C-alpha positions in Angstrom: 62.7 103.2 147.4 61.6 101.2 144.4 59.0 103.9 143.6 61.9 106.3 142.7 63.7 103.9 140.4 63.7 104.8 136.7 61.9 102.1 134.7 63.3 101.2 131.3 61.2 102.5 128.4 62.1 100.8 125.1 60.4 103.7 123.3 62.7 106.3 124.9 65.8 106.8 122.7 68.0 107.9 125.7 67.0 104.7 127.6 67.8 102.6 124.6 71.2 104.2 124.2 72.2 103.8 127.9 71.0 100.2 127.8 73.1 99.5 124.7 76.2 101.1 126.2 75.8 99.3 129.4 75.4 95.9 127.7 78.4 96.6 125.4 80.7 97.5 128.3 79.6 94.5 130.4 80.0 92.2 127.4 83.5 93.5 126.6 84.7 93.3 130.2 83.4 89.7 130.4 85.2 88.9 127.2 88.5 90.3 128.5 88.1 88.4 131.8 87.4 85.1 129.9 90.4 85.8 127.6 92.6 86.4 130.6 91.4 83.2 132.4 91.8 81.0 129.3 95.2 82.2 128.1 96.5 82.0 131.7 95.2 78.4 132.0 96.7 77.4 128.6 100.1 78.9 129.4 101.0 79.0 125.7 103.3 81.9 124.7 101.5 82.0 121.3 98.3 83.1 123.1 99.4 86.2 125.2 97.3 87.5 128.1 95.3 90.8 127.6 97.8 92.9 129.5 100.7 91.9 127.2 98.5 92.6 124.1 97.3 96.0 125.3 100.8 96.9 126.3 102.0 96.1 122.8 99.1 98.0 121.2 99.8 101.1 123.3 103.5 100.9 122.5 102.7 100.5 118.8 100.4 103.6 118.9 103.0 105.7 120.8 106.3 104.6 119.2 105.4 102.8 115.9 106.7 99.5 114.6 110.1 98.7 116.2 110.8 96.1 113.5 110.9 98.7 110.8 112.5 101.7 112.5 109.4 103.2 113.9 106.9 103.3 111.1 103.6 104.8 112.5 100.7 102.5 113.1 98.7 105.1 111.3 100.7 104.6 108.2 99.9 100.9 108.2 96.2 101.7 108.8 96.2 104.2 105.9 97.6 101.6 103.5 95.0 99.0 104.6 92.2 101.5 104.5 93.1 102.6 101.0 93.2 98.9 99.9 89.9 98.3 101.5 88.2 101.3 100.0 89.5 100.5 96.5 88.1 96.9 96.8 84.8 98.2 98.2 84.2 100.8 95.5 85.1 98.2 92.8 82.6 95.7 94.3 79.9 98.4 94.5 80.4 99.5 90.9 80.2 95.9 89.6 77.9 94.1 92.0 75.0 96.6 92.0 74.2 96.6 88.3 74.9 92.9 87.9 72.8 92.0 90.9 69.9 94.2 89.7 70.0 92.6 86.3 70.2 89.0 87.5 67.4 89.5 90.0 65.1 91.1 87.4 65.9 88.9 84.3 65.1 85.3 85.5 66.5 83.4 82.4 69.8 85.3 82.8 69.9 84.5 86.5 69.3 80.8 85.8 72.1 80.8 83.3 74.7 82.7 85.4 73.8 81.1 88.8 76.2 78.1 88.2 79.1 80.4 87.6 78.4 82.2 90.9 78.0 78.9 92.8 81.3 77.6 91.4 83.4 80.7 92.2 81.7 81.9 95.5 83.1 79.1 97.8 86.7 79.8 96.8 88.4 81.6 99.8 89.7 85.1 98.9 93.2 84.0 100.2 93.4 81.5 97.3 93.2 84.4 94.9 95.8 86.6 96.7 99.0 85.2 95.0 97.3 85.1 91.6 95.9 88.6 91.8 99.1 90.1 93.2 101.3 88.4 90.6 99.0 89.4 87.8 98.0 92.9 88.8 100.8 94.1 91.1 101.1 94.9 94.8 98.6 97.8 94.7 95.7 96.6 92.6 96.1 92.9 93.6 95.3 93.3 97.3 92.3 95.5 96.4 91.0 92.7 94.2 91.2 90.2 97.1 89.0 92.6 99.2 86.7 93.0 96.1 86.1 89.3 96.0 85.3 89.2 99.7 82.7 92.0 99.4 81.3 91.2 96.0 79.4 88.0 96.7 77.5 89.1 99.9 76.6 92.3 98.1 75.5 90.5 94.9 73.4 87.9 96.6 71.6 90.4 98.8 70.7 92.5 95.8 69.4 89.5 93.8 67.3 88.5 96.8 66.0 92.0 97.2 64.9 92.2 93.5 63.1 88.9 93.8 61.3 90.1 97.0 59.6 93.0 95.1 55.8 92.8 95.1 54.8 91.6 91.6 51.7 93.9 91.9 54.0 96.9 91.8 55.4 95.7 88.5 52.0 94.9 87.0 50.6 98.3 88.1 53.6 100.1 86.5 53.0 98.2 83.3 49.2 99.0 83.4 50.1 102.7 83.8 52.2 102.5 80.6 55.7 102.4 82.1 58.4 100.8 79.8 61.0 98.4 81.1 63.6 101.2 81.7 61.1 103.2 83.8 60.1 100.1 85.7 63.7 99.3 86.4 64.6 102.8 87.4 61.5 103.9 89.3 60.4 100.6 90.9 63.1 98.0 91.0 66.0 100.2 92.0 64.3 102.1 94.9 62.7 98.9 96.3 66.1 97.2 96.3 68.0 100.0 98.1 67.6 98.6 101.6 68.9 95.3 100.4 71.8 96.9 98.7 72.7 98.7 102.1 72.3 95.4 103.9 74.6 93.7 101.4 77.1 96.5 102.0 77.0 96.0 105.8 77.6 92.3 105.4 80.2 92.8 102.7 82.2 95.3 104.7 82.7 92.8 107.6 83.8 90.1 105.1 86.1 92.7 103.4 88.0 93.3 106.7 88.3 89.6 107.2 90.1 89.5 103.9 92.6 92.3 104.6 95.3 89.9 106.0 94.9 87.6 102.9 95.0 90.7 100.7 98.3 92.0 102.3 100.1 88.7 103.1 102.1 89.1 99.9 102.0 92.9 99.8 105.4 94.7 100.3 103.7 98.1 100.4 102.8 97.7 104.1 99.4 97.6 105.7 98.2 96.3 109.1 97.8 92.8 107.5 101.4 92.8 106.5 102.4 94.0 109.9 100.4 91.1 111.4 102.2 88.6 109.2 105.6 90.0 110.0 105.0 90.0 113.8 103.9 86.3 113.7 106.9 85.4 111.6 109.2 87.1 114.2 107.4 85.5 117.1 106.0 88.8 118.4 102.6 87.3 119.3 101.5 90.2 121.5 102.0 92.6 118.7 100.2 90.2 116.3 97.2 90.2 118.6 97.5 94.0 118.8 97.2 94.1 115.0 94.1 91.8 115.2 92.5 94.3 117.6 93.2 97.2 115.2 91.5 95.2 112.3 88.6 94.4 114.6 88.1 98.1 115.5 88.3 99.2 111.8 85.8 96.5 111.0 83.4 97.4 113.7 83.6 101.1 112.8 82.8 100.7 109.1 80.1 98.0 109.7 78.6 100.1 112.4 78.3 103.2 110.2 76.8 101.0 107.4 74.2 99.4 109.8 73.1 102.8 111.0 72.7 104.1 107.5 70.9 100.9 106.5 68.4 101.1 109.3 67.9 104.8 108.7 67.1 104.4 105.0 64.9 101.4 105.6 62.8 103.2 108.2 62.4 106.2 105.9 61.3 104.0 103.1 59.0 102.0 105.3 60.8 98.8 104.7 62.1 96.6 107.6 64.7 93.9 106.6 
């Protein structure tokens, strides 16, 4: 009987996919079981069991938010996703050129590093009331997400530039390339996998910041819905909102990880 069993082949794409799906399903089922056992043992109404949470999630999907007259969950997601995208684009526009410059110019990096180390440990939620008061309820939340994504992206880019083989730079100079050509044809391409890795990490942090970004935001969003449900003691709905945020985070970081691995392989660079 064992002779007819299919052996796992790590070089077979189909085998790898089936194995990954199986592990994911088993892991999630185990997680739900542990969640059920722990919450049942605690017996605290602030930590609802999975059946209550998934029931609240399903009701939210079908009927919308009962607190606000049936606003669709998709409307909340749309607001949060827009806030997230604005913050992400802004971080990309600013972090990429600054990271490349700081990684390439050592004296400038040494001078600016203390600024980065002072600001980086400050939690994004600390900036939320300042940004929203100063820039309004539309740009303010996006800036909170921007702060969350900016530093992982920046540090990955700086690290990537520093990892460039010095022989590449010396060879480019020997061949007569000027600083602009070296920067555009050697430094930037060699740093692309690190930029993508920084994006992947930053996206995860960005979704961690969405509640902080929307805690003072009266334009809605899944983070605001989460805050409102906690305030009203609707803990099953609050956990449903957490699941939605988790799914959005997994989806965006999953796409980023796939693109990062694809580009890295094609460039012959493994991170």
